[in-house]
Chimera marker file (.cmm) of the C-alpha trace (Angstrom):
<marker_set name="trace">
<marker id="1" x="46.841" y="107.619" z="-115.698" r="1" g="1" b="0" radius="0.5"/>
<marker id="2" x="44.103" y="105.453" z="-114.175" r="1" g="1" b="0" radius="0.5"/>
<marker id="3" x="43.781" y="105.181" z="-110.402" r="1" g="1" b="0" radius="0.5"/>
<marker id="4" x="45.279" y="101.961" z="-109.044" r="1" g="1" b="0" radius="0.5"/>
<marker id="5" x="45.947" y="100.013" z="-105.866" r="1" g="1" b="0" radius="0.5"/>
<marker id="6" x="49.625" y="99.545" z="-104.969" r="1" g="1" b="0" radius="0.5"/>
<marker id="7" x="49.418" y="97.587" z="-101.694" r="1" g="1" b="0" radius="0.5"/>
<marker id="8" x="47.687" y="97.407" z="-98.366" r="1" g="1" b="0" radius="0.5"/>
<marker id="9" x="47.339" y="95.947" z="-94.914" r="1" g="1" b="0" radius="0.5"/>
<marker id="10" x="44.609" y="93.845" z="-93.308" r="1" g="1" b="0" radius="0.5"/>
<marker id="11" x="44.384" y="94.193" z="-89.539" r="1" g="1" b="0" radius="0.5"/>
<marker id="12" x="42.794" y="91.233" z="-87.758" r="1" g="1" b="0" radius="0.5"/>
<marker id="13" x="41.618" y="91.039" z="-84.166" r="1" g="1" b="0" radius="0.5"/>
<marker id="14" x="41.488" y="87.876" z="-82.100" r="1" g="1" b="0" radius="0.5"/>
<marker id="15" x="41.505" y="86.761" z="-78.480" r="1" g="1" b="0" radius="0.5"/>
<marker id="16" x="44.688" y="85.096" z="-77.249" r="1" g="1" b="0" radius="0.5"/>
<marker id="17" x="44.840" y="82.327" z="-74.653" r="1" g="1" b="0" radius="0.5"/>
<marker id="18" x="45.086" y="84.949" z="-71.865" r="1" g="1" b="0" radius="0.5"/>
<marker id="19" x="41.751" y="86.432" z="-73.047" r="1" g="1" b="0" radius="0.5"/>
<marker id="20" x="43.474" y="89.568" z="-74.333" r="1" g="1" b="0" radius="0.5"/>
<marker id="21" x="42.377" y="91.163" z="-77.592" r="1" g="1" b="0" radius="0.5"/>
<marker id="22" x="45.341" y="91.260" z="-79.968" r="1" g="1" b="0" radius="0.5"/>
<marker id="23" x="45.863" y="92.666" z="-83.454" r="1" g="1" b="0" radius="0.5"/>
<marker id="24" x="47.827" y="91.005" z="-86.225" r="1" g="1" b="0" radius="0.5"/>
<marker id="25" x="48.599" y="92.336" z="-89.690" r="1" g="1" b="0" radius="0.5"/>
<marker id="26" x="48.912" y="90.799" z="-93.133" r="1" g="1" b="0" radius="0.5"/>
<marker id="27" x="49.968" y="92.666" z="-96.251" r="1" g="1" b="0" radius="0.5"/>
<marker id="28" x="48.602" y="92.372" z="-99.778" r="1" g="1" b="0" radius="0.5"/>
<marker id="29" x="49.672" y="93.762" z="-103.152" r="1" g="1" b="0" radius="0.5"/>
<marker id="30" x="46.436" y="93.507" z="-105.148" r="1" g="1" b="0" radius="0.5"/>
<marker id="31" x="42.682" y="93.466" z="-104.595" r="1" g="1" b="0" radius="0.5"/>
<marker id="32" x="42.652" y="89.815" z="-105.736" r="1" g="1" b="0" radius="0.5"/>
<marker id="33" x="45.143" y="88.970" z="-102.986" r="1" g="1" b="0" radius="0.5"/>
<marker id="34" x="43.049" y="90.917" z="-100.446" r="1" g="1" b="0" radius="0.5"/>
<marker id="35" x="39.973" y="88.927" z="-101.452" r="1" g="1" b="0" radius="0.5"/>
<marker id="36" x="41.829" y="85.606" z="-101.174" r="1" g="1" b="0" radius="0.5"/>
<marker id="37" x="43.229" y="86.467" z="-97.717" r="1" g="1" b="0" radius="0.5"/>
<marker id="38" x="39.750" y="87.309" z="-96.373" r="1" g="1" b="0" radius="0.5"/>
<marker id="39" x="37.977" y="84.170" z="-97.652" r="1" g="1" b="0" radius="0.5"/>
<marker id="40" x="39.212" y="81.517" z="-95.162" r="1" g="1" b="0" radius="0.5"/>
<marker id="41" x="38.488" y="83.566" z="-92.036" r="1" g="1" b="0" radius="0.5"/>
<marker id="42" x="36.565" y="82.246" z="-89.068" r="1" g="1" b="0" radius="0.5"/>
<marker id="43" x="35.088" y="83.724" z="-85.914" r="1" g="1" b="0" radius="0.5"/>
<marker id="44" x="38.517" y="83.314" z="-84.316" r="1" g="1" b="0" radius="0.5"/>
<marker id="45" x="40.182" y="85.834" z="-86.651" r="1" g="1" b="0" radius="0.5"/>
<marker id="46" x="38.047" y="88.851" z="-87.518" r="1" g="1" b="0" radius="0.5"/>
<marker id="47" x="38.858" y="91.637" z="-89.966" r="1" g="1" b="0" radius="0.5"/>
<marker id="48" x="39.028" y="94.923" z="-88.043" r="1" g="1" b="0" radius="0.5"/>
<marker id="49" x="40.480" y="97.301" z="-90.635" r="1" g="1" b="0" radius="0.5"/>
<marker id="50" x="41.689" y="97.261" z="-94.218" r="1" g="1" b="0" radius="0.5"/>
<marker id="51" x="44.112" y="99.969" z="-95.310" r="1" g="1" b="0" radius="0.5"/>
<marker id="52" x="44.501" y="100.323" z="-99.082" r="1" g="1" b="0" radius="0.5"/>
<marker id="53" x="47.338" y="102.370" z="-100.572" r="1" g="1" b="0" radius="0.5"/>
<marker id="54" x="47.253" y="103.514" z="-104.167" r="1" g="1" b="0" radius="0.5"/>
<marker id="55" x="47.585" y="106.300" z="-106.677" r="1" g="1" b="0" radius="0.5"/>
<marker id="56" x="44.840" y="108.596" z="-107.945" r="1" g="1" b="0" radius="0.5"/>
<marker id="57" x="44.314" y="109.621" z="-111.588" r="1" g="1" b="0" radius="0.5"/>
<marker id="58" x="47.092" y="112.228" z="-111.239" r="1" g="1" b="0" radius="0.5"/>
<marker id="59" x="49.584" y="109.737" z="-109.782" r="1" g="1" b="0" radius="0.5"/>
<marker id="60" x="49.325" y="111.196" z="-106.276" r="1" g="1" b="0" radius="0.5"/>
<marker id="61" x="49.392" y="108.765" z="-103.339" r="1" g="1" b="0" radius="0.5"/>
<marker id="62" x="46.059" y="108.052" z="-101.681" r="1" g="1" b="0" radius="0.5"/>
<marker id="63" x="44.972" y="105.930" z="-98.735" r="1" g="1" b="0" radius="0.5"/>
<marker id="64" x="41.571" y="104.380" z="-98.109" r="1" g="1" b="0" radius="0.5"/>
<marker id="65" x="40.760" y="102.900" z="-94.695" r="1" g="1" b="0" radius="0.5"/>
<marker id="66" x="37.814" y="100.550" z="-94.240" r="1" g="1" b="0" radius="0.5"/>
<marker id="67" x="36.778" y="99.919" z="-90.632" r="1" g="1" b="0" radius="0.5"/>
<marker id="68" x="34.559" y="97.015" z="-89.586" r="1" g="1" b="0" radius="0.5"/>
<marker id="69" x="32.637" y="96.362" z="-86.380" r="1" g="1" b="0" radius="0.5"/>
<marker id="70" x="31.964" y="92.890" z="-85.075" r="1" g="1" b="0" radius="0.5"/>
<marker id="71" x="28.719" y="92.234" z="-83.285" r="1" g="1" b="0" radius="0.5"/>
<marker id="72" x="27.869" y="89.164" z="-81.266" r="1" g="1" b="0" radius="0.5"/>
<marker id="73" x="24.195" y="88.341" z="-80.978" r="1" g="1" b="0" radius="0.5"/>
<marker id="74" x="23.098" y="85.750" z="-78.453" r="1" g="1" b="0" radius="0.5"/>
<link id1="1" id2="2" r="1" g="1" b="0" radius="0.2"/>
<link id1="2" id2="3" r="1" g="1" b="0" radius="0.2"/>
<link id1="3" id2="4" r="1" g="1" b="0" radius="0.2"/>
<link id1="4" id2="5" r="1" g="1" b="0" radius="0.2"/>
<link id1="5" id2="6" r="1" g="1" b="0" radius="0.2"/>
<link id1="6" id2="7" r="1" g="1" b="0" radius="0.2"/>
<link id1="7" id2="8" r="1" g="1" b="0" radius="0.2"/>
<link id1="8" id2="9" r="1" g="1" b="0" radius="0.2"/>
<link id1="9" id2="10" r="1" g="1" b="0" radius="0.2"/>
<link id1="10" id2="11" r="1" g="1" b="0" radius="0.2"/>
<link id1="11" id2="12" r="1" g="1" b="0" radius="0.2"/>
<link id1="12" id2="13" r="1" g="1" b="0" radius="0.2"/>
<link id1="13" id2="14" r="1" g="1" b="0" radius="0.2"/>
<link id1="14" id2="15" r="1" g="1" b="0" radius="0.2"/>
<link id1="15" id2="16" r="1" g="1" b="0" radius="0.2"/>
<link id1="16" id2="17" r="1" g="1" b="0" radius="0.2"/>
<link id1="17" id2="18" r="1" g="1" b="0" radius="0.2"/>
<link id1="18" id2="19" r="1" g="1" b="0" radius="0.2"/>
<link id1="19" id2="20" r="1" g="1" b="0" radius="0.2"/>
<link id1="20" id2="21" r="1" g="1" b="0" radius="0.2"/>
<link id1="21" id2="22" r="1" g="1" b="0" radius="0.2"/>
<link id1="22" id2="23" r="1" g="1" b="0" radius="0.2"/>
<link id1="23" id2="24" r="1" g="1" b="0" radius="0.2"/>
<link id1="24" id2="25" r="1" g="1" b="0" radius="0.2"/>
<link id1="25" id2="26" r="1" g="1" b="0" radius="0.2"/>
<link id1="26" id2="27" r="1" g="1" b="0" radius="0.2"/>
<link id1="27" id2="28" r="1" g="1" b="0" radius="0.2"/>
<link id1="28" id2="29" r="1" g="1" b="0" radius="0.2"/>
<link id1="29" id2="30" r="1" g="1" b="0" radius="0.2"/>
<link id1="30" id2="31" r="1" g="1" b="0" radius="0.2"/>
<link id1="31" id2="32" r="1" g="1" b="0" radius="0.2"/>
<link id1="32" id2="33" r="1" g="1" b="0" radius="0.2"/>
<link id1="33" id2="34" r="1" g="1" b="0" radius="0.2"/>
<link id1="34" id2="35" r="1" g="1" b="0" radius="0.2"/>
<link id1="35" id2="36" r="1" g="1" b="0" radius="0.2"/>
<link id1="36" id2="37" r="1" g="1" b="0" radius="0.2"/>
<link id1="37" id2="38" r="1" g="1" b="0" radius="0.2"/>
<link id1="38" id2="39" r="1" g="1" b="0" radius="0.2"/>
<link id1="39" id2="40" r="1" g="1" b="0" radius="0.2"/>
<link id1="40" id2="41" r="1" g="1" b="0" radius="0.2"/>
<link id1="41" id2="42" r="1" g="1" b="0" radius="0.2"/>
<link id1="42" id2="43" r="1" g="1" b="0" radius="0.2"/>
<link id1="43" id2="44" r="1" g="1" b="0" radius="0.2"/>
<link id1="44" id2="45" r="1" g="1" b="0" radius="0.2"/>
<link id1="45" id2="46" r="1" g="1" b="0" radius="0.2"/>
<link id1="46" id2="47" r="1" g="1" b="0" radius="0.2"/>
<link id1="47" id2="48" r="1" g="1" b="0" radius="0.2"/>
<link id1="48" id2="49" r="1" g="1" b="0" radius="0.2"/>
<link id1="49" id2="50" r="1" g="1" b="0" radius="0.2"/>
<link id1="50" id2="51" r="1" g="1" b="0" radius="0.2"/>
<link id1="51" id2="52" r="1" g="1" b="0" radius="0.2"/>
<link id1="52" id2="53" r="1" g="1" b="0" radius="0.2"/>
<link id1="53" id2="54" r="1" g="1" b="0" radius="0.2"/>
<link id1="54" id2="55" r="1" g="1" b="0" radius="0.2"/>
<link id1="55" id2="56" r="1" g="1" b="0" radius="0.2"/>
<link id1="56" id2="57" r="1" g="1" b="0" radius="0.2"/>
<link id1="57" id2="58" r="1" g="1" b="0" radius="0.2"/>
<link id1="58" id2="59" r="1" g="1" b="0" radius="0.2"/>
<link id1="59" id2="60" r="1" g="1" b="0" radius="0.2"/>
<link id1="60" id2="61" r="1" g="1" b="0" radius="0.2"/>
<link id1="61" id2="62" r="1" g="1" b="0" radius="0.2"/>
<link id1="62" id2="63" r="1" g="1" b="0" radius="0.2"/>
<link id1="63" id2="64" r="1" g="1" b="0" radius="0.2"/>
<link id1="64" id2="65" r="1" g="1" b="0" radius="0.2"/>
<link id1="65" id2="66" r="1" g="1" b="0" radius="0.2"/>
<link id1="66" id2="67" r="1" g="1" b="0" radius="0.2"/>
<link id1="67" id2="68" r="1" g="1" b="0" radius="0.2"/>
<link id1="68" id2="69" r="1" g="1" b="0" radius="0.2"/>
<link id1="69" id2="70" r="1" g="1" b="0" radius="0.2"/>
<link id1="70" id2="71" r="1" g="1" b="0" radius="0.2"/>
<link id1="71" id2="72" r="1" g="1" b="0" radius="0.2"/>
<link id1="72" id2="73" r="1" g="1" b="0" radius="0.2"/>
<link id1="73" id2="74" r="1" g="1" b="0" radius="0.2"/>
</marker_set>
């Protein structure tokens, strides 16, 4: 069996109107869907983490977590 992605979660961070940092989540079921969900993003909605669930070559569940850091340069 070939390793494959089954689903995942994108965690976004943004500032609300009260100047509080909040996290929101969106799910995806394929890497193509993940790519499409990340394309229209702006500085208002930043990707913080991507959690990818899948199966390895032996069919065992695996999880990959990608963590991003945002930097503001002025």
